[in-house]
VEXZALUM-375253 format. One record per residue (C-alpha): x, y, z. Coordinates in Angstrom, 2 decimals. Example, Ala and Ser with C-alpha at 12.3 -4.5 7.8 and 13.67 -1.06 7.14 Angstrom:
REM residues 2
<<12.30 -4.50 7.80>> <<13.67 -1.06 7.14>> 
This chain:
REM residues 338
<<-83.99 -13.82 3.81>> <<-87.36 -15.56 4.01>> <<-87.35 -18.47 1.52>> <<-85.12 -21.23 0.21>> <<-85.39 -19.77 -3.29>> <<-84.15 -16.40 -2.04>> <<-81.30 -18.07 -0.14>> <<-80.14 -20.12 -3.12>> <<-80.27 -17.09 -5.40>> <<-78.17 -15.04 -2.98>> <<-75.63 -17.82 -2.41>> <<-75.13 -18.32 -6.13>> <<-75.03 -14.67 -7.25>> <<-71.62 -14.17 -8.95>> <<-69.70 -10.96 -8.39>> <<-67.77 -9.28 -11.19>> <<-64.38 -10.53 -10.01>> <<-65.50 -14.15 -10.18>> <<-66.98 -13.69 -13.66>> <<-63.74 -12.17 -14.91>> <<-61.67 -15.00 -13.41>> <<-63.94 -17.65 -14.91>> <<-63.67 -15.89 -18.28>> <<-59.89 -16.32 -18.15>> <<-60.08 -19.97 -17.07>> <<-59.40 -22.58 -19.73>> <<-61.19 -25.92 -19.75>> <<-64.06 -27.52 -17.87>> <<-64.69 -27.47 -14.13>> <<-65.15 -30.69 -12.14>> <<-66.53 -30.44 -8.59>> <<-66.01 -33.53 -6.42>> <<-68.26 -33.67 -3.37>> <<-70.99 -31.60 -5.01>> <<-73.69 -33.01 -2.73>> <<-72.23 -31.86 0.60>> <<-73.02 -28.74 2.62>> <<-71.09 -26.35 0.37>> <<-71.32 -28.32 -2.85>> <<-74.76 -27.44 -4.28>> <<-74.35 -23.69 -3.80>> <<-70.82 -23.81 -5.21>> <<-72.08 -25.66 -8.29>> <<-74.85 -23.09 -8.78>> <<-72.39 -20.23 -8.34>> <<-70.08 -21.79 -10.92>> <<-72.97 -22.29 -13.36>> <<-74.10 -18.68 -13.10>> <<-70.54 -17.40 -13.25>> <<-69.68 -19.46 -16.35>> <<-72.92 -18.34 -18.02>> <<-72.07 -14.69 -17.33>> <<-68.50 -15.25 -18.55>> <<-69.81 -16.81 -21.76>> <<-67.08 -19.44 -22.04>> <<-69.30 -22.46 -22.55>> <<-67.24 -24.47 -20.04>> <<-68.91 -27.55 -18.59>> <<-69.60 -27.62 -14.86>> <<-69.48 -31.29 -13.83>> <<-70.96 -32.14 -10.43>> <<-69.90 -35.45 -8.85>> <<-71.30 -36.92 -5.64>> <<-73.18 -39.90 -4.28>> <<-76.19 -37.50 -4.20>> <<-77.96 -39.03 -1.21>> <<-80.29 -36.01 -0.86>> <<-83.48 -36.77 -2.80>> <<-83.99 -34.55 -5.83>> <<-80.65 -32.73 -5.63>> <<-79.07 -34.39 -8.66>> <<-82.13 -33.65 -10.80>> <<-82.24 -30.05 -9.56>> <<-78.59 -29.40 -10.45>> <<-79.03 -31.12 -13.80>> <<-82.03 -28.92 -14.58>> <<-79.92 -25.84 -13.84>> <<-77.28 -26.82 -16.37>> <<-74.75 -28.98 -14.51>> <<-73.49 -32.23 -15.93>> <<-74.35 -34.51 -13.02>> <<-72.50 -37.77 -12.34>> <<-73.68 -39.86 -9.38>> <<-70.54 -41.66 -8.19>> <<-68.67 -42.66 -5.06>> <<-65.20 -41.25 -5.64>> <<-63.84 -43.53 -2.91>> <<-64.39 -46.39 -5.36>> <<-61.30 -46.68 -7.58>> <<-63.26 -47.81 -10.62>> <<-65.76 -44.95 -10.26>> <<-62.96 -42.42 -9.85>> <<-61.12 -43.75 -12.90>> <<-64.30 -43.52 -14.99>> <<-64.85 -39.81 -14.32>> <<-64.18 -37.43 -17.20>> <<-60.96 -35.48 -17.46>> <<-61.14 -31.79 -16.57>> <<-58.58 -29.00 -16.55>> <<-59.93 -27.61 -13.26>> <<-60.86 -29.71 -10.23>> <<-62.41 -28.57 -6.95>> <<-62.19 -31.22 -4.23>> <<-64.75 -30.79 -1.43>> <<-64.94 -34.32 -0.02>> <<-64.25 -34.66 3.70>> <<-65.39 -36.29 6.94>> <<-65.67 -34.60 10.33>> <<-68.47 -35.79 12.57>> <<-68.42 -39.34 13.83>> <<-64.63 -39.24 14.05>> <<-64.51 -40.63 17.58>> <<-64.63 -44.42 17.37>> <<-64.21 -44.43 13.58>> <<-60.89 -42.70 13.26>> <<-59.77 -45.16 10.59>> <<-62.63 -44.11 8.29>> <<-61.90 -40.43 8.86>> <<-58.28 -40.88 7.87>> <<-59.27 -42.87 4.79>> <<-61.57 -40.07 3.63>> <<-59.45 -37.11 4.63>> <<-55.93 -38.34 3.85>> <<-55.95 -41.47 1.66>> <<-58.71 -40.45 -0.78>> <<-57.14 -37.05 -1.62>> <<-54.03 -38.91 -2.76>> <<-56.10 -41.10 -5.09>> <<-57.80 -37.98 -6.50>> <<-54.44 -36.23 -6.91>> <<-53.13 -39.21 -8.88>> <<-56.23 -39.36 -11.08>> <<-56.09 -35.62 -11.85>> <<-52.33 -35.15 -11.90>> <<-52.59 -33.04 -15.05>> <<-55.24 -30.64 -13.72>> <<-55.34 -27.57 -11.53>> <<-56.58 -28.67 -8.12>> <<-58.23 -26.63 -5.37>> <<-58.92 -28.63 -2.21>> <<-61.00 -27.62 0.78>> <<-59.12 -27.84 4.06>> <<-59.86 -26.32 7.46>> <<-58.54 -23.87 10.02>> <<-58.58 -26.80 12.45>> <<-55.01 -27.57 11.38>> <<-53.94 -24.61 13.54>> <<-53.58 -24.59 17.33>> <<-55.88 -22.73 19.68>> <<-54.49 -19.20 20.06>> <<-55.19 -16.22 22.35>> <<-58.38 -14.41 21.38>> <<-56.39 -11.16 21.31>> <<-53.88 -12.52 18.78>> <<-55.77 -11.68 15.60>> <<-55.72 -15.34 14.58>> <<-53.29 -17.64 12.83>> <<-51.81 -16.59 9.51>> <<-50.84 -19.03 6.78>> <<-47.29 -18.87 8.18>> <<-48.30 -19.97 11.69>> <<-46.89 -23.44 12.43>> <<-49.68 -26.02 12.26>> <<-50.50 -27.92 15.46>> <<-53.81 -29.77 15.02>> <<-55.83 -30.82 18.06>> <<-57.46 -34.25 17.79>> <<-57.66 -36.91 15.09>> <<-60.05 -35.05 12.80>> <<-57.70 -32.07 12.61>> <<-54.68 -34.35 12.24>> <<-56.36 -36.18 9.35>> <<-57.00 -32.82 7.67>> <<-53.34 -31.97 7.98>> <<-52.75 -35.42 6.49>> <<-54.87 -34.33 3.50>> <<-52.68 -31.27 3.04>> <<-49.44 -33.25 3.33>> <<-50.58 -35.91 0.85>> <<-51.76 -33.32 -1.68>> <<-48.49 -31.44 -1.28>> <<-46.58 -34.66 -1.94>> <<-48.45 -35.26 -5.19>> <<-48.16 -31.61 -6.20>> <<-44.38 -32.07 -6.12>> <<-44.52 -35.60 -7.54>> <<-46.58 -34.69 -10.61>> <<-46.13 -30.92 -10.85>> <<-49.85 -30.45 -10.15>> <<-50.73 -26.79 -9.44>> <<-52.65 -26.95 -6.15>> <<-54.34 -24.63 -3.66>> <<-55.41 -25.51 -0.10>> <<-58.37 -23.57 1.33>> <<-58.29 -23.40 5.13>> <<-61.91 -22.46 5.87>> <<-63.60 -21.68 9.17>> <<-66.53 -21.29 9.66>> <<-68.91 -21.02 6.69>> <<-72.36 -19.66 7.56>> <<-75.68 -19.43 5.76>> <<-79.22 -19.38 7.12>> <<-79.58 -23.15 7.58>> <<-76.37 -23.96 9.41>> <<-73.24 -22.45 10.91>> <<-72.00 -20.96 14.16>> <<-74.56 -18.14 14.13>> <<-77.38 -20.59 13.43>> <<-76.27 -22.72 16.38>> <<-76.40 -19.62 18.60>> <<-79.71 -18.37 17.16>> <<-81.39 -21.73 17.62>> <<-80.38 -21.81 21.30>> <<-81.50 -18.21 21.89>> <<-84.86 -18.75 20.18>> <<-85.48 -21.95 22.15>> <<-84.61 -20.29 25.47>> <<-81.59 -22.54 25.94>> <<-78.40 -21.21 27.53>> <<-75.61 -20.27 25.14>> <<-72.31 -21.96 26.02>> <<-69.50 -19.40 26.34>> <<-66.65 -21.85 26.94>> <<-65.40 -21.15 23.43>> <<-66.25 -17.48 23.53>> <<-64.90 -16.38 20.14>> <<-65.01 -17.70 16.58>> <<-64.45 -16.77 12.96>> <<-67.35 -16.86 10.51>> <<-67.81 -16.10 6.83>> <<-70.74 -16.00 4.42>> <<-70.76 -19.26 2.50>> <<-71.28 -17.52 -0.84>> <<-67.99 -15.68 -0.36>> <<-66.19 -18.89 0.63>> <<-67.49 -20.53 -2.55>> <<-66.39 -17.56 -4.66>> <<-62.88 -17.61 -3.22>> <<-62.62 -21.37 -3.73>> <<-63.40 -20.98 -7.44>> <<-61.17 -17.95 -7.91>> <<-58.29 -19.79 -6.20>> <<-57.95 -21.84 -9.40>> <<-55.91 -18.90 -10.70>> <<-53.56 -19.06 -7.69>> <<-52.62 -22.73 -7.65>> <<-48.95 -23.62 -7.58>> <<-46.17 -25.97 -6.52>> <<-45.75 -25.93 -3.57>> <<-49.48 -25.53 -2.99>> <<-50.89 -22.06 -2.41>> <<-52.32 -21.96 1.13>> <<-55.16 -19.58 1.94>> <<-57.12 -18.87 5.10>> <<-60.75 -18.12 4.24>> <<-62.93 -16.49 6.87>> <<-64.40 -13.13 7.81>> <<-62.46 -10.12 9.07>> <<-63.84 -10.18 12.63>> <<-63.06 -12.18 15.72>> <<-66.72 -12.72 16.62>> <<-67.71 -12.63 20.29>> <<-70.19 -15.43 20.99>> <<-71.64 -13.41 23.85>> <<-72.22 -10.33 21.70>> <<-73.58 -12.35 18.79>> <<-76.07 -14.02 21.15>> <<-77.16 -10.66 22.57>> <<-77.55 -9.20 19.07>> <<-79.62 -12.22 18.01>> <<-81.68 -11.96 21.19>> <<-82.61 -8.39 20.26>> <<-83.57 -9.45 16.75>> <<-85.51 -12.49 17.96>> <<-87.19 -10.76 20.90>> <<-85.72 -13.25 23.36>> <<-83.90 -12.90 26.66>> <<-80.49 -14.52 26.40>> <<-79.10 -16.90 29.00>> <<-75.48 -18.02 29.19>> <<-73.50 -20.87 30.68>> <<-69.76 -21.19 31.15>> <<-66.98 -18.61 31.00>> <<-65.02 -17.46 27.97>> <<-61.70 -19.24 27.55>> <<-58.67 -17.10 26.73>> <<-57.97 -19.13 23.56>> <<-59.95 -20.21 20.51>> <<-59.54 -21.59 16.99>> <<-58.97 -18.37 15.03>> <<-57.61 -17.56 11.58>> <<-56.32 -14.35 10.05>> <<-57.62 -13.95 6.47>> <<-55.83 -10.74 5.46>> <<-54.19 -12.50 2.51>> <<-57.59 -13.64 1.25>> <<-59.17 -10.20 1.63>> <<-56.24 -8.56 -0.12>> <<-56.66 -10.86 -3.12>> <<-60.44 -11.09 -3.34>> <<-61.90 -8.23 -1.33>> <<-64.07 -8.47 1.76>> <<-67.09 -10.76 2.10>> <<-70.12 -9.24 0.40>> <<-72.42 -10.17 3.31>> <<-71.06 -8.62 6.53>> <<-71.73 -9.83 10.06>> <<-74.69 -7.53 10.78>> <<-76.46 -8.64 7.60>> <<-75.81 -12.29 8.42>> <<-77.43 -11.78 11.81>> <<-80.46 -10.24 10.09>> <<-80.70 -13.11 7.59>> <<-80.51 -15.78 10.27>> <<-82.90 -14.09 12.68>> <<-85.51 -13.77 9.91>> <<-85.02 -17.41 8.98>> <<-85.42 -18.69 12.54>> <<-88.45 -16.50 13.25>> <<-90.15 -17.82 10.10>> <<-89.45 -21.39 11.23>> <<-87.75 -22.23 7.94>> <<-85.85 -25.53 7.63>> <<-82.41 -26.03 9.14>> <<-79.93 -28.68 8.06>> <<-79.68 -30.09 11.57>> <<-75.89 -30.18 11.37>> <<-74.46 -28.28 14.35>> <<-70.89 -27.08 13.94>> <<-69.73 -28.11 17.43>> <<-67.52 -25.03 17.32>> <<-67.47 -25.15 21.12>> <<-65.44 -28.40 21.04>> <<-61.91 -27.79 22.32>> <<-60.46 -31.29 22.50>> <<-60.77 -32.07 18.80>> <<-63.17 -34.98 19.36>> <<-66.10 -34.75 16.93>> 
């Protein structure tokens, strides 16, 4: 993986299962939060999938689009682009109707000191969206942060594990789920909640955080010594295919890779690929934020980019000095303060 063009092509390459599911989907697709980290690649994946399916469905991308050129780029690729702040009631009301809605809007970093704004984005706004699109299918991005820290030998939390969020960000995300569940019952809105952790591509993610430290000769913090990761293209695919699994009560799905990734081993593997000696700080804790995605893999298969290939992609990217998003995951954080 040695160019942005190559990355975007790989992220948006639809697999057969997605094409078949999009072929069976009735109506247009509206993506709220299309300008965020996952949004642009999800829009492109939907565009290519719809084109392959031949349904002629519109893919409508909604965001404030603060990144220069992004709106024009998505428009040129076939999306119907609507610059809008969905937190504004008038802007939300003016959006077109759509049978299928994917809700990606959320706030994480900057939570400490601005908890009120985080709750407004993560819990209040989803309710407004659920009211506006009460007659649609709704898939909403959530997070594995709603779960407690669990022993690294546990295999991770399943969808049946009692939630126990740590910190206000995680609590506000549980608030999102509770509010969407309320409106699913209130209006009969078929809904799915995607508990994702952690999406990775070559510009950001847990492995990029580790690779950047290794390449720079900085010590890798082992305090949180284990994590889940998943190729972002797969997470996007599952999010779109979950439109066929919405229900009342909402369908809940953990989305991540099959491994409990050792931070130490990932750093050593990246050190080999990068030609760097690896230094560490801290000691592995016996617990971590971990999810079990067996339900997801049973429905949609395994991620099409496995861990070893992700390490190759990221090492090549870092060696070439290609651009990063500059958005660290802070996966090491254990007190829930972001």
